[in-house]
N, C-alpha and C positions, 0 to 999 in steps of 0.2 A: 650322896651315894657315890662311892668310888670303888674301883677295882683295879688291881695292879698285877701284872705278870711278874712274879718274883723268881721264877725259875723256868728254864727252857731246856729241853733235851731232845736228842734225835737218836734213832738206831737204824743204821743201814747194814743189812746182813751180809756176811761173808766178804771176801776180798773184792775190790773193784774189778769190773769187767770192761776191758777196753773195746774199741770198735772192731778190731780184728778178731776178737774172740766171741763176739756176740752170737754169731750164727752157729758156732760149735756148741754153745750152751743151750740155745733155744731150739736148735735143730733146723735142718733144711726142709722146706716144704716141697713135697714130691721128690725128695732126694736131689733137688737141683738148687744150686746157689742162687740167691735172690738177685734179680736184675736191678732192683730199685734201692737196695740197702745203702750203697755208697752215695747215691744221689740224696737220699733222705737225710743221712747223717751229715752230709756237706751242708745242707740247708739248716738243720737244727743245731749244729755245732756242739753236740754233746760228745764229749771225749771218753767218758766212762760213766758207769752206773752200777747198781748193786742188784743182785737177784737172790731170792731165798731158795737157791738151787745149789746143790753140791756140784762144783765145777768139774769134778772128775766122774762122778757116777750119774749125774742128772737127777738125783732124788731131791725132793722138796725138803728143805731143812727147817722151815718155820711155817706155822700157820699165821694168818693175819693177826689173830688174837695174841699170839706169842710175840710177834714183832711189836705190837702196841704195848703190851705189858712190859717189855724190856725198856721201851722209851720212858714209861712211867717210872720204872725203878731207877733210871739214870738221872732223874730230876734231883737237883740240890738247891731247893728254895731257901733252906736255912739249915743250920747245924742240927744234926740228929734226925733229919727227915726220914720218915718211913711211910710207904704207901698205906699203912694201916690207919693213918690219920686222915685220909681223904674222906670228905663228907659228901661230895658230889663228883661223880665221874661221868663226863659227857664225851662220847666217842663217835667220830664220823669216818666213813669210808664208802667207796663205791665198789669194793671187792670183798665183802664179808665171806667168811668161810662156809656159810650155809644160809639158806633162806630164813630159817628160824632156828633158835631164838635170835634176838637182836645182838648186834656186834658188841655193844657195850657190856652186855651181860656176860658174854664169853670172855671179854677182857677182864672183867671183875673176877670171873672164875679162875683165870690164869694167875691173877694177883693173890687169890685166896685171902683176901682181907675182910675185916668185919663189915657188917651191913652198912650200906650207904645208898644214897640216891644214885640211880644210874639212868642215863638217857642215851639212846642210839639215834644217830643221824644218818640217813641214806641220801642218795643223790650221787653227784660226781665231785668235782673239786670243792664246791661250796659246802659239802657235808662237814669238812673240817672246821671252816670258819663259823658254820652254824653251831657246832659244838662249843667253840670258844665264846660265841655270843651268849649261849645258854649258861655257860659256866660264869661268865662275867655278870650276867643279870642276877643269878642266884646270890653271888657274893655282894654285889652292889645293893641289893634289896635286903640284905641281912638274913636271907633264908638259910644260908649255910655259912660257916666261918671260913671255908676254903672250897676250892673246886679245882679239878684237873680236867683239861680238855685235850683231846687227841685227834690227830688225823693220820690215817695210815692207808697203805695200799699193798696188796699182793697181786700185782698185775702179771707177773711172769707165768703163773699157772694158766692164764688165758692166752699167753703168747707162744706157748710151745708148739712145735711144728705139727704134732699129732692132732691138734685141734683146728688146723687151718686147711682151707681149700687151696687150690693151685691158682696163682695169678697168671692169667692168659698172656700170651706174647703180645696181643693187640693192646691190652691194658698197659703192659710195661712200656710199649712204644709210645703210647699216649702220655704216660707220666714223664718220660724223658723229654717229650716235646713241650709239655706244660706242667712244670714241677708242682703247682698247687694241687694237681690231681693226686699227688702222693699222699695227701692227708686223708686216707681212709684206713681200712684195717691194716694194710701193709705199713703205712706210716706209723700207726700206733704200735705195731710190733717192734719197730726200731726206735721207739720213743719212750714208752712207758717202762717204769722200773719199780722196785720194791723199797719200802721204807716206812718208818713211823716217826712221828714227832709228838711231843707233849708240852703243855704249858701249865704251870701251877699258878692259880689265881687267888690272891689274898686281898683283904680289905685295906691293907696298908703295906708300904714297903718295909723291909727289914732294915733297922738302923745300921748304917755303915756299909750297906750293900746296894748295888744298882738295881733298879726295877723299871718296868715300862708301865706307865699309867695308860689305861685304855680310855681314850677320850670319847670315842664313838665307833660303832660298827654299823654301816648302812648296807642293807641288802635290797636289791631290786630284781624282780623277775619280769621278763618280757614274753612269757609263755602265752599271754593273751593276745600277742601280736605276731609271734613267730612260731613256725613249726619246729618239730624235733630235729636236732642236728647230730648229737652223739647218743648212742643207745646200745643196749645189749639185752638179750632175752626177747628179742622181737625182730621183725622185718619191717622195713619201711615201704609203704605203698605209694603208688604214683600220685595219689592225692595228698600226700604228706602225712597221712595217719599211720599209726603203727598197728601191726597185728602181733599180739603177744604170744609167747610160746605155748600157753595153755589153750589157745584157740586153734591150734593145729590138731589134726585127727589123731596124732600119736607123737610121742617123743621122737620116734624115728624120723617122721616127716619134718619135725621142727629142726632136728639136727641136720638133716639133708638140706634144709633151706638156709643153713648157717645162722640160725636164729640166736645162737648162744655166743657168737663172736661179738667183740666190741667194735663198733663201726661209727663212722662219721659221714654226714652228707657234705662232701668237700666243697661243692659249689656254694652251698648255703653258708658254710663256715667262712669261706673267703669273702663272701659278699657282706656278711653281717657282723663278724666278730669285732673288728676295730670300731665300726660305727656304734655298736652297742656299748662297748667298753668306754668310749669317750663321749660321743654326742648324746646317747640316751642315758648314760649313767653319770659319768664324771661331771658333765656340765651342770646338771641339777644339784649334784652334791656340792660343787664349788659354790653355788648360790646359797644353798641351804646352810652350809657350814662356814661361809665367808672365808673360803680358802684362797690363798695366793701362793704361787710357786716359790716365792722368796722365803716363805716361812717353813718350807719343807726341806729338811736337811738330807734325808734319804728317801728315795722312791724305791719301794720293794715290790716289784710286780711279779706275779706268777704267770708267765706265758709258757705255752707248750713247746715253743720252738723259737730259736733266734730268727727264724724266717719272719716273725711278726714284730721284732724289736724296733726296727727303723720306722715301719709303718705306724706303729703305736706312737713313737716319739713325734713323728711328723704331724699326726692328727692332733696330739695334745698341743703342739706348738700352734697349730692352725686355729685353735680355740682360745689362744692366749695363755696357755698353761705350760710353758716351756721349762722343764727340769732338765738341765744338761746331763748327758749320758754318763759323765763321770760321777754323778750323784745317784745313779741307779745301782742297786745291789741285786745280784742273782748268783746262784751257784748251780745253775742248770747244767753247765758244761761238765762239772765234776760229780754231781749227784743225780743227774737225770731228772725226768719228770715223774715225781712221786705223787701226782694228783692231789688228793685231799691232804697229804702230808707236806706238800711243798712249802706252804707258807710257814709252817712250824720249822722245817728243815732250814729254810733261809734265815728266819729270825734267830734260830739257835746259833748258827754260824756267825751272824753279824753281832749278836749280843755278847758272844764270847771272844770276839776278834780284837778287842781293845780299841776299836775305832769309834765307839760311841762316847759322847760327852753329855753331861747333865744339861738338859734343855733341848737336846736334839729332838727333832720331830720326824717320825717315820710314817710316811703315807704308803699303805699296803694296798695292792690291787689283786683281787682274786676273781678271775672270770670263770664261767662254766658254760661250755658250749652245748650241754645237754638239751636245754630248750631256752638257752640264752638268759642266764641269771648272772648277776654281777654283784660283787661286794667290794667296798672300800673301807679301810680301817685306819684310824689315826692313833698313833702311840707317841707318848712323850717320855724321854729318859729322865728319871728322877734319881 
């Protein structure tokens, strides 16, 4: 039972937006320039990103489904490829265009292709890798002759100024004194961006063309041990539980409570994310898969900010799994944090970079702070 990624594609909408132009595109909250934007950008080291927003008019240019469909169209797994041949379409996102129908069905509608199996994956960053695992299992088991997996985000529509409350001067002062506190809604506003990626999965590589054999994908959730960290459509209570937007007396009161903003519990994130990624997840995966750092050619980690890069490396080294930083690949600085799309966007760039050689092994890390779920994936270049 084998599954190969024979094509990768990404779609990042419109021209890149640099750091100086971000606030003019997203708007100023309360008509006041952000006191934390420069600090957050200095920590995350993102230089540019893409928004599905017309940079002159501020109008939304693409839906999430349209972003995703465009990535699928850009796939070139073999000569003469057409989306009409897709037998299984699995789509993951944390920012669908609507509550119902499922995101995958809306992507299928945009593609306007013949009947096929469609699956929608919700959640946050792991929704994209969940879609890829579903696609790979379908192909490996012979249930379909091919499958396409996608990850996508339309984060900018959540980040526009008209949806945000005002950051108090006391909160801004606290962030300047302790930068980790910036990792809440204001951090996410200067971090998240739009984009989509797609992978074509087949039971065998195309002769004469490179492919990535999917060796394994391991998912672990720690929701049984840890409370919610990143959330939207709810408010977090003092005891760590969530109150969902439908439990409010009215939509008006839910909106007033900022229930629809994307937020993170910053203290919990800082305390648990590296420990969960390495000690709780990587360590058992190393034992289960008999992994050693010397057999990994490229480490492809999706982290939300460069703020975590050194801490992640140091903790991996501490457990005896030292992969030198010159063997890490990321395009966070030029593409931004596209959430569920990020692993596809990174793999697309690396796959087409000319830097891969037959036999190279790629260890991918996809963390999700929602309620602390982690995924690792091993790929081999063939």
